N, C-alpha and C positions, 0 to 999 in steps of 0.2 A: 280419728274415728270417734273418740270420746266427745270431741267438740261437735261432731255431726249429730250425735244423739241429743246433746244439749240444745242445739238449734232446732231439732225436730220437736222437742218438748216445748221450747219457748214459743215457736211460731204456731204450734198446735193450739195452745190455750189462747193466743192472741187472735187466731182465726176461728176459734170455736165459739160461736155466738151464744150458745146455751150456757157454757161455762162463764162467759163474761157477764151475762145477765144475772146469773146466780151471785157472782161476786158483787155486782151492783146492789142487789137486794141485801146482801150481807152488810154492805156499807150503810144502807138506809136503816138497818136494824140497830146499828151501834151508835151510841151517843158519846163515846169517848174513844181515844186512840187505844187505851188499854183493852176495852171491850172488843175493838176491831182486831187487835193482835191476838187475843185469846180465841176469838171465833175463827180467824184465819189459820191459827195453829191447829185447832180442832179439825178443820177442813183438810189441812195438809196431812195430819196423822191418818185420818180416815181414808183419803184417796191413795196414800202411800201403801197402806196395808193391802187394799184390794188390787192395786196396780201390780204388786208383787205376786199375789195369789193367782190373778188371772194370767199374767204374763208367764208364770211358771206352769200354767195349765193345771194347777191344783183345783181351781174352780173355773168351770166353763159356762158362763151365763148366756142366756138368750139376749142377743143385742137389741132386738126390738123391744123387749121388756125393759132393758136398761135405759134405752133412749127415751122411752115414755116416762119412766120413773124420774129421769133427770128433769123433765118438764114438771113433774109433780113436786119435786123439791123446791122449784121456783114458786109454784103456787102456794105451798105451805108457808114458806119464808115470807112471801109477799103479804099473805093474810096477817101475819104478825106485824109486819112493817106498817100496815095501814092503821094499826092500833084500834081495832074494833072494840066497842063496849062489851062487857061481860055478857049482857043480855043477848047480843047478836052472836057471840061465840057459842052460847048455849043453844041457840036456834040452829046454828050450823051443825053442832054436835047431834042434835035430835034428827036432823035430816040425814046425817050419815048413818045413824042407828037404823033408820027406816030403810036406807039403802042396803045395809047389811042383811036386814030381814029379807028383802027381795033376792039378794044374792044367795042366801041359804035355800030359799024356795027354788031358785034356778038350779042349784046343785042337786036337788032331789029329783027334779023332772028332766034333767038333761045329762049328757055325758061329759060336760065340761067342768068336772069337779076340780081339777088342778087349777084351772084359770079362776074359778070362783073362790077357791081358798086363797089365791094370791090377792084377789080383790078384797076379801075380808081382812087379810093381813094388813094391806095398805090402809083400809078404812080404820082399823084399830090403831094404827100408828098416827093417823090424822087426828083421831079422837083424843089420844094421849097428848099430842102437841097442843091441840086447842084447849085442853084442860090446863096445861102449863101456862098458856097465854093469859088466863084469867087473872093471874097475879104477876105484875110486872117484875117484881124482885125475883120471884122464882124463875120466871122466863129468862131473865138476864143471867141468873146463876147457872142455868142448864144450857144456855146457848152454845158454849163451846162443845158440849157433848152432842147436842143436836147437829151442829155443824159437822162433827166427826161422822155421825150416822149418815148424813147427806153426802159427805165426802166419799164414803165407801161406794156409793152409787156412781158418783162421777169418776171414781178411780177405775171402775170397769170400763167406762167410756174411754179413758186415757189408754188403758191396756189394749183396746181394740186397734189403736194406731200401731202399736208395736207388733200386733199379730198380723198386720197387713204387709210387713216387711220381713225378709229372711234374716234371722239373726244366728250367727254361728254360736254353738253352745259355749265355746270357750270365751266368747265376748258377751254372754248373757248379762252377767252382773254389771259389767261396764255400761252396756246399753241401757239397762234398767236404771242404774244410778244417774247416768248422764241425762236420760230423758226426764227423770223426776226433778233433777236440778233445773233443767230448762223450764219445766212447768212452774216450779217455785219462783224462778226469776221473772217469768211472765206475770205470775200472780202478784208478786211484789211491785212490779212496774205499774200494773193496772191500779192497784190500791193506792200506791204512792202518788199516782197522777190524779186520782179522783178525790182522795181524802182532803187536800187543801181546798178544793172547790166546794166540797160538802161542808167543811168547817166554816168557810166564808159565808155560805148561805145560812147555816145554823146560827150564826152570830147576829143575824139581822134583828134589829130592835123589835120589829113586829113579829113575835113568835107564832101568831096565828097564821101569818102568811107562810112561814116556813113549814108549819104543820100541813097546810093545804098543799104545798109543793110536794112534800114527802108522800102524802096520801095519793095525789094524782099520779106521781111516778110509780108508786107501789101498785096502784090499780092497773096501770098500763102493763107493768111487768107481770102482774098476776094474769092478765088476759093473754099475754104472750106465752107464759108457762102453761096455761090451760089449753091453749091452741096446740102446743107441742104435745102435751099429754094425750089429748084426744086423737089428733091425727096420727101420732106414732103408735097408738094403741090399736086403732081400727082401720087405718089406711095402709 
């Protein structure tokens, strides 16, 4: 029984394309194995907390919102991985501030106040992250904490898998622990497989070529995350 839940968690993360894409972005963000381990640990802590809360029915999130927010975590992390200049980050921040203004006006003239407040909350989070990105040392220092915040969102997605199967109450902790171990094993496998390839490319003598590759990959992943965020929010 315990091994069944381990397998469920293991194969869920390996088949969950959005989770895999986020792990890939996390890899592109980190310039050393220590940074990767710290970021992955933060992500693990974050999703473990919300996995327990949601699986215990202490928090019951709207899955459409969670699925769209998973796409947003990919967008935000990809923006950082692209390494935009401070000037461009400031422009992005200004656009988001304008967006918040429109959202506030929308809340006044429509009945969709709760959705508008959610949008404003998301926008404020993005602004805060963009501000952190302006200083690379600060961004690196807070990356594990940010990964933990994003992990809480992914944890709700993991919990949805457990909610779809019937778990006997006496087996709840076993199921939860086994599933989480499976997720971690899958996560370790993915990062252990990708890290050597990433390290090999990063050691290339022509660093400009490596930067271009990272920027292109990050841009592609950003587009994928944005597509998921939009389609899962409105379709």
